[in-house]
C-alpha positions, 0 to 999 in steps of 0.5 A: 799936186798941192795937196800931195805937197801939203801931206808931204810937209805934214809927214816931215813935220810929224817925223820930227817929234818921233826923232826927238823922242828917240833921242830923248829915250836913248841920249838924255841920260836915260832920264826916264829910269827911276832906279837912281837911288842912294848909291852903295854905302857902308857905315863909317867907323866913326859917325860925324856930327850933323846939324839939321836946318829946317826953314819954316814959314807958316808950316803949322798945317804940316809940321805935326806930320814932319818934324817928329820924324826928324826928332826921331832920327836913329843916328849913332853920332851927334845930331841937332835940329835948328828950326828957323821960324821965318816970320810965321803968323800961324804959330809954327815956332810954338808948335815946333817947341810943343812937338819937341816937348811931346816927342823928345828925340834930337835936341831942337832949337827954334829961332826967328831971324826977322825979315830978310834984307834986300837981295835975299829970298826969305828961305835962303835968309832963314837957311843962313841963320840956321847955318850960322847957328849950326856952324858954331857946333862945328858939324861935318855935315848940314842937312837942309830939309824943308818943313813939309818933309817926313824922314824914315828913322834911318834917313840921316844915317843913310845919307851920311853913309852915302856921302862918306862912302862915295866922297860926295859933298852933296847927297840929295834925295827927291822926296816922294811928293804927295799924290792923293787928289785927282789933280795931284795924280795928273800933275805931280808925277809929271813934275818929277819926270820933267825935272829929271828930263832937264837934269838927268840924275845919272849925269849929276853924279858923274865926275866931270859932268857939268849937270848940277841939281839938287832937291831942296827938300833933302840936301846933305851938305858938307860944311867945309864945302858950304864955306868954300862955295860961300853958301848960302850968300852966293845964291842969296836971291835964287828962287830955285835955290836947290839947283843954284846950290848944286851949281855953286858946289860943283863950281867950287870943285865939289861932287853932287849926287841926286836921286829918288827917295824911297822913304823921304816923303813930302806931306804937303797937300796940293788938293786943287789945280790952283795950288799946283799951278802956284807951285809950278808958276812961281819958279817956271820963268826963273828956270828960263832965266827970265829970258823971252827967247828961252820962253818962246823956245820952250813953248815951241819945244813943248808943243812940238814934242808933246802936243804934235804927236796926238795932233798928228794922229788926229790929223792923219785919221781925219785926212786918211794919211796912214803915214802921218797917223802912224808916225804920230802914234809911234812918237806918242807911244815912245813918250808914254813909254818913258813916263811909265816908270815914273807912274810906277814909282808913284804907284799910279795907274798906267792909263795916265801915260797916254794923257801926258800931252794934256799934262804937258799942255798944263805945264805950258800954260803955267810957264806962260803964266809965270812969264806974264806975272813976271813982266807985270812986275809981280815977281815970284810969289810964295807964302805972302812974299813977292820977290823982286825981279833979278835985275832989281836985286842989289848984288 
């Protein structure tokens, strides 16, 4: 009797992940689909002025592969690039000027704002400096793009056409991240997959939806909306600045669109697991608002939804419980199936789909490590800076 009850309890527990995956498949904004690309657009009769702001800190290693693509933009209107050298020690500013002399193209201004004041993250302070210079030119749009992002020649005109045609205040594209090393193949597509699960792209662009997010590597922002939303001052201490920006824009009544990019690519390498670990853990606990209860819920949720299905298959095989094994296998199959479109988008082998539980386990460890570092008082570290905990940042 006791053994039967135990098997029955395991059976019910195993059914929960399957129910969760059925709900995620059908009710979470179809997050797993990868066909959300730039919306329908037409070229405007008159192209508005655009200023491009590039915050850059110690980016000499990637700048040669990214900055020339910005300078070479085939944009029919007036456009100008402001690269803000955020305290680099590797010659980023000098290299940017040399690349502009060598390649020509759009006008480039390189400035150095100095160290950020208390309460500001370094990137947002650099963005503020660049936006201040840009506003003196009176542009209609600002393109905020990271120093590791390479743009196709028509990227800017396509973004502007999409914003104008759709009436969007923000048009953002999730740049295609580099996938070359073994660890990048395992971790990077899952990073975008998990992001889309949290912020389904279809919901972001829907009028009246409260879901808000952007991808910081490529954000076209209407200048008037930025002023109305008090950007970037209103989000000056945000570590996840792209999501904070989108929320501020929606809070000010603006419209936001986010989708996957076709020809906007990150050239930043993450060759080793430790590089990817730092990339994820620096902001994972901030995503949970530094809340221990949210952390516990996230760990439990990841374990139940991603780790329980393969565990159920193993347990069912070990105990001879066909029902437990079948329920676990079905949940695992739905999980893997939702991952296949992202793997295809990244042109990766489909055998990585059933390995998603292992990747999710890595993300679980990264999230816990992010919380541990936070509670040790180390805050979020990036490129030699450690940002204060939110409760110690002056408002």
